[in-house]
C-alpha positions as CSV (number, residue, x, y, z in Angstrom):
1,P,-92.1,-21.8,27.3
2,A,-88.6,-23.2,27.6
3,P,-86.5,-22.8,31.2
4,V,-83.6,-20.7,31.0
5,P,-80.7,-22.3,31.2
6,L,-79.1,-22.3,35.0
7,H,-75.6,-20.9,33.9
8,R,-77.6,-17.7,32.0
9,V,-79.5,-17.2,35.3
10,L,-76.1,-17.1,37.7
11,R,-74.5,-14.8,34.8
12,R,-77.4,-12.3,35.2
13,Q,-77.2,-12.2,38.7
14,V,-73.4,-12.1,39.1
15,G,-73.6,-9.4,36.1
16,R,-76.4,-7.2,38.6
17,L,-74.3,-7.5,41.5
18,L,-71.2,-6.4,40.0
19,R,-72.9,-3.4,38.0
20,A,-74.5,-2.4,41.6
21,S,-71.1,-2.8,43.4
22,G,-69.3,-0.8,40.6
23,L,-66.6,-3.2,39.7
24,L,-68.6,-3.7,36.7
25,A,-68.4,0.2,35.0
26,P,-69.1,0.7,31.3
27,V,-65.9,1.1,29.7
28,P,-65.6,5.1,28.5
29,A,-65.2,5.9,25.2
30,K,-61.9,6.9,24.4
31,K,-61.0,10.6,24.1
32,A,-59.7,12.0,20.7
33,A,-55.9,12.5,20.5
34,R,-55.0,16.3,20.6
35,P,-54.0,17.4,17.1
36,T,-50.4,18.0,16.6
37,A,-48.5,21.1,14.8
38,G,-44.9,21.8,13.8
39,C,-43.8,25.4,13.8
40,R,-41.2,26.8,11.8
41,V,-39.5,30.2,11.6
42,A,-39.4,31.8,7.7
43,R,-36.2,32.9,6.6
44,G,-35.4,36.3,6.4
45,T,-38.9,37.4,7.8
46,G,-39.1,35.9,10.9
47,D,-43.0,34.9,10.2
48,L,-44.2,31.8,12.0
49,V,-45.4,29.1,9.8
50,F,-48.0,26.3,11.4
51,R,-48.2,23.0,9.6
52,L,-50.5,20.1,10.6
53,P,-50.6,17.2,8.4
54,A,-54.1,17.7,6.2
55,K,-55.1,13.9,6.2
56,R,-55.3,14.0,10.2
57,L,-57.4,17.5,10.7
58,P,-60.4,17.5,12.8
59,E,-63.7,17.8,11.3
60,G,-64.2,21.9,10.8
61,A,-60.7,22.9,11.2
62,R,-60.1,26.1,9.8
63,G,-56.8,28.0,11.1
64,I,-54.9,28.7,14.1
65,V,-55.5,30.6,17.2
66,L,-52.5,32.2,19.6
67,R,-53.9,33.1,23.1
68,R,-51.8,35.4,25.3
69,R,-51.5,33.3,28.2
70,G,-53.0,35.5,31.8
71,S,-54.6,38.1,29.4
72,E,-57.8,39.9,30.6
73,P,-59.7,40.2,28.7
74,R,-58.7,37.3,26.6
75,E,-56.2,38.5,23.9
76,E,-55.7,36.2,20.5
77,I,-55.0,36.7,17.0
78,R,-56.5,33.8,14.6
79,V,-55.1,32.8,10.9
80,R,-56.7,30.7,8.2
81,L,-55.4,27.8,7.2
82,G,-53.9,27.4,3.4
83,K,-57.3,26.2,0.8
84,R,-54.8,23.8,-0.4
85,P,-52.1,21.6,1.4
86,A,-48.8,21.8,0.5
87,A,-47.1,19.3,-1.9
88,D,-45.8,17.4,1.1
89,G,-49.1,17.0,2.4
90,Y,-49.4,19.5,5.2
91,A,-51.8,22.6,6.0
92,E,-50.0,25.6,6.8
93,A,-51.3,28.7,8.5
94,T,-48.9,31.4,8.8
95,V,-48.7,34.2,11.4
96,A,-46.7,37.2,9.6
97,R,-45.0,39.7,11.7
98,A,-45.7,42.4,8.9
99,A,-49.6,41.9,9.9
100,H,-49.7,41.3,13.4
101,R,-47.9,42.6,16.8
102,L,-47.9,40.2,19.7
103,A,-47.5,42.0,23.2
104,D,-44.6,40.8,25.6
105,G,-45.8,37.2,27.0
106,R,-46.2,33.9,26.2
107,W,-48.9,32.5,23.8
108,D,-50.5,29.1,23.8
109,C,-51.5,27.9,20.3
110,Y,-55.3,26.4,19.5
111,L,-56.6,24.6,16.5
112,D,-59.4,26.9,15.3
113,L,-62.8,24.3,15.1
114,G,-65.0,26.5,13.3
115,P,-67.9,28.6,14.9
116,G,-69.3,27.4,18.3
117,A,-66.4,24.8,18.9
118,K,-64.0,25.2,21.7
119,P,-60.5,25.3,20.1
120,K,-58.3,22.4,20.8
121,R,-54.8,23.2,22.2
122,L,-52.2,22.0,19.9
123,R,-49.4,19.5,21.2
124,A,-45.8,20.5,19.7
125,G,-44.6,18.8,16.8
126,L,-41.3,19.7,15.0
127,V,-40.2,23.3,16.0
128,E,-37.9,25.2,13.7
129,T,-36.0,28.2,14.7
130,Q,-32.5,28.3,13.0
131,H,-33.5,31.1,11.1
132,L,-34.2,33.4,13.8
133,L,-29.9,33.4,14.1
134,S,-29.6,35.1,10.7
135,L,-32.7,37.5,11.3
136,T,-31.3,40.9,11.7
137,P,-32.3,42.9,15.2
138,P,-33.8,46.5,14.5
139,R,-31.2,48.9,15.1
140,P,-31.3,52.4,16.8
141,G,-34.2,54.7,15.4
142,A,-36.7,51.4,14.8
143,D,-39.9,52.0,16.2
144,E,-40.2,49.1,18.4
145,V,-38.1,46.2,19.3
146,A,-40.5,42.5,18.4
147,Q,-39.0,38.7,18.7
148,W,-40.8,35.7,18.6
149,I,-39.8,32.4,19.5
150,P,-42.0,29.0,19.1
151,Y,-41.0,26.4,21.4
152,P,-42.4,23.4,23.1
153,T,-43.7,23.4,26.7
154,S,-42.7,21.5,29.8
155,D,-45.9,19.4,29.1
156,G,-45.7,19.0,25.2
157,Y,-48.0,21.8,24.3
158,L,-46.7,24.7,21.4
159,A,-46.7,28.1,22.6
160,V,-44.7,31.2,21.6
161,R,-42.6,33.4,23.7
162,T,-42.5,36.9,22.8
163,W,-41.1,40.2,23.8
164,L,-42.7,43.8,22.5
165,R,-40.3,46.6,23.7
166,A,-40.1,50.5,22.4
167,G,-36.2,50.2,23.1
168,H,-33.9,47.5,24.4
169,A,-30.0,46.9,25.3
170,E,-28.8,43.6,24.1
171,V,-25.9,42.6,26.2
172,T,-23.2,41.5,23.8
173,S,-20.3,40.5,27.0
174,V,-19.9,40.4,30.7
175,V,-16.5,40.1,32.2
176,P,-15.1,40.5,35.6
177,E,-12.1,42.4,36.0
178,A,-9.8,43.8,38.6
179,G,-12.1,46.0,40.0
180,A,-15.8,46.0,38.4
181,F,-17.7,43.9,36.3
182,R,-17.2,45.0,32.7
183,V,-20.1,45.2,30.6
184,H,-20.8,45.5,26.4
185,A,-24.5,46.2,25.0
186,T,-25.9,47.3,21.9
187,L,-29.2,49.5,21.8
188,H,-32.1,48.7,19.6
189,G,-35.7,50.6,19.0
190,R,-36.2,53.7,20.2
191,A,-33.1,54.1,22.1
192,R,-30.4,56.3,21.0
193,A,-27.1,56.5,23.5
194,G,-26.7,60.2,23.9
195,E,-23.7,61.9,25.9
196,L,-25.4,61.4,29.3
197,C,-25.9,57.8,29.1
198,A,-26.3,55.9,32.1
199,V,-27.2,52.5,34.0
200,I,-29.2,52.1,36.7
201,A,-29.4,49.2,38.9
202,R,-32.6,49.1,40.7
203,S,-32.8,46.9,44.0
204,R,-35.6,44.5,45.0
205,K,-35.6,45.7,48.5
206,G,-36.1,49.5,47.8
207,E,-34.8,52.7,46.4
208,R,-32.7,53.4,48.7
209,Y,-30.5,50.3,47.5
210,E,-30.4,51.9,44.2
211,F,-27.2,53.3,42.6
212,H,-26.5,54.5,38.8
213,V,-23.5,54.3,36.5
214,M,-22.3,56.1,33.4
215,A,-22.2,54.3,30.1
216,Q,-19.6,55.3,27.5
217,P,-21.5,55.5,23.9
218,L,-19.1,53.6,21.3
219,G,-20.9,54.3,18.1
220,E,-23.5,52.4,15.9
221,G,-25.7,51.8,19.2
222,D,-23.0,50.2,21.0
223,I,-22.5,51.1,25.0
224,A,-19.9,49.8,27.6
225,F,-20.0,50.4,31.5
226,E,-18.8,49.0,34.7
227,L,-20.5,47.9,37.7
228,P,-18.0,48.6,40.5
229,Y,-17.8,46.0,43.2
230,T,-17.4,48.3,46.4
231,L,-20.1,50.1,44.7
232,A,-22.5,47.3,44.6
233,E,-21.3,46.9,48.4
234,A,-21.9,50.1,49.6
235,H,-25.7,49.8,48.6
236,R,-26.6,46.4,50.1
237,E,-28.7,45.9,53.1
238,G,-27.2,42.3,53.6
239,G,-27.9,38.6,52.9
240,H,-28.8,38.0,49.7
241,D,-29.1,41.7,47.4
242,L,-30.5,41.8,43.9
243,W,-30.4,44.6,41.5
244,D,-32.1,44.4,38.1
245,L,-30.5,46.9,35.3
246,W,-31.6,49.5,33.5
247,V,-30.2,51.9,30.6
248,V,-31.1,55.4,30.1
249,P,-29.7,56.1,26.6
250,S,-29.4,60.0,27.3
251,F,-30.7,62.9,29.6
252,G,-34.6,62.6,30.2
253,A,-34.8,59.2,28.0
254,Q,-37.4,56.4,29.4
255,P,-34.9,53.4,30.8
256,V,-34.6,50.4,28.6
257,R,-34.0,46.6,29.8
258,L,-30.6,45.3,29.2
259,G,-31.0,41.5,28.7
260,R,-30.9,38.9,25.4
261,V,-33.7,38.2,23.7
262,F,-32.6,38.3,20.0
263,G,-31.3,34.3,18.8
264,D,-33.3,31.0,19.0
265,R,-33.6,30.6,22.6
266,V,-36.8,30.9,25.1
267,S,-34.9,31.0,27.9
268,R,-30.8,32.1,28.8
269,K,-30.9,32.0,32.9
270,D,-29.3,28.1,32.6
271,T,-26.8,28.8,29.8
272,D,-25.6,32.1,29.6
273,V,-23.9,31.7,32.8
274,F,-21.6,34.8,33.7
275,A,-18.6,34.4,36.4
276,A,-18.8,35.7,39.8
277,H,-16.6,37.7,41.8
278,E,-15.8,37.0,45.3
279,R,-14.4,39.2,47.8
280,K,-13.6,38.5,51.5
281,T,-14.3,41.9,52.8
282,G,-17.8,42.2,52.4
283,M,-20.2,43.9,55.1
284,N,-20.9,40.7,56.8
285,G,-17.7,38.5,55.6
286,P,-17.0,36.9,52.4
287,V,-19.5,38.0,49.5
288,R,-20.4,36.9,46.0
289,L,-21.2,39.3,43.4
290,R,-22.4,37.2,40.2
291,P,-24.6,39.2,37.0
292,Y,-27.1,36.5,35.7
293,L,-29.8,36.5,33.2
294,T,-33.6,36.3,34.7
295,V,-36.3,34.1,33.7
296,H,-37.5,36.7,31.3
297,N,-33.9,36.9,29.8
298,N,-33.1,40.3,31.6
299,L,-29.9,41.5,33.2
300,A,-29.8,41.6,36.8
301,L,-26.9,41.5,39.5
302,S,-26.6,39.2,42.6
303,A,-24.9,39.6,45.8
304,R,-24.8,37.1,48.5
305,D,-23.3,36.9,51.9
306,L,-21.5,33.3,51.9
307,A,-22.2,33.0,55.5
308,N,-25.8,32.6,54.7
309,V,-25.5,29.6,51.9
310,D,-26.8,26.9,54.5
311,G,-29.4,25.3,53.2
312,L,-28.5,25.4,49.4
313,T,-28.5,22.5,47.3
314,E,-25.7,21.5,45.5
315,A,-27.0,23.1,42.1
316,D,-27.5,26.2,43.8
317,L,-23.6,26.1,45.3
318,A,-22.4,25.4,42.0
319,L,-24.0,28.9,40.3
320,L,-22.4,30.7,43.4
321,R,-18.9,29.1,42.8
322,P,-16.2,31.3,40.8
323,Q,-15.3,30.1,37.3
324,P,-11.5,30.5,36.2
325,A,-11.2,33.9,34.2
326,G,-10.6,31.8,30.8
327,S,-13.5,29.6,31.0
328,A,-16.3,29.5,28.6
329,G,-19.1,31.0,31.0
330,S,-16.5,34.1,32.1
331,E,-17.5,35.7,29.0
332,W,-20.2,35.7,26.1
333,R,-19.7,37.5,22.7
334,A,-22.9,37.7,20.4
335,A,-22.1,36.3,16.9
């Protein structure tokens, strides 16, 4: 046989050395891109319509899976894609409010790839929520309060935030007045305002720091109440005190949360900012009181000693600074 050319021998030897050292590792196969789905809220019903390009669907794709984050055992619902794509070439699957009851929480969205195949988490495409603004909330007497808002997560996946409550008090305005914060809210679901309607401020530091005030029924489920500054100060431990606010619609009724869950915003903590009230005669010197919305959009009350703000960031300090009474943040009214 003819001798092997020297350059081929050298190439083989170098290749063996590189592979042995790991410098010439095989190129991994490119992972398939995650499927992307859009979601729109249907006009008038609030149903969720998921849309995926029919020509880009992976083999075996058959529907949408919604899984409630953190549920144990796993809680999920499945809906099938339509047999025929829409006129614009998109395959659709609808989660109807009349057919499904989604527990309170966050639901991650997946593409169902059929029996034996692991569902693939969906990346968020176009999310359309404008029809939530015209959706009529349940009035007093309804069986429950349910709200569904689709949204893209911070890392780009598609999810749905849901609230499910027997009763709820939707906050419509919060105004700082001379001696108290004045709050207006509307009751929904099973909550009905009676003559002994009250508001409980539950301290996160224990029952000894709780207090309550009476609320005034205004008709059609509307109520109003005041949170006196001196009453909150009298029920403080000091430092930074927080109270979660609940409405007891009538004597013996179950408390319901105050908050803002209607509309098209998943989180209102950073957008619906209420004016603070500063007092110079607190138990430990100057104190700042402010109603605020939690990460779950529930209404709470904060009281912080201004002598204890060392170490706060500029963003924290900005939230603590009072706003002029006529500023946009001092009052918010429902449309």
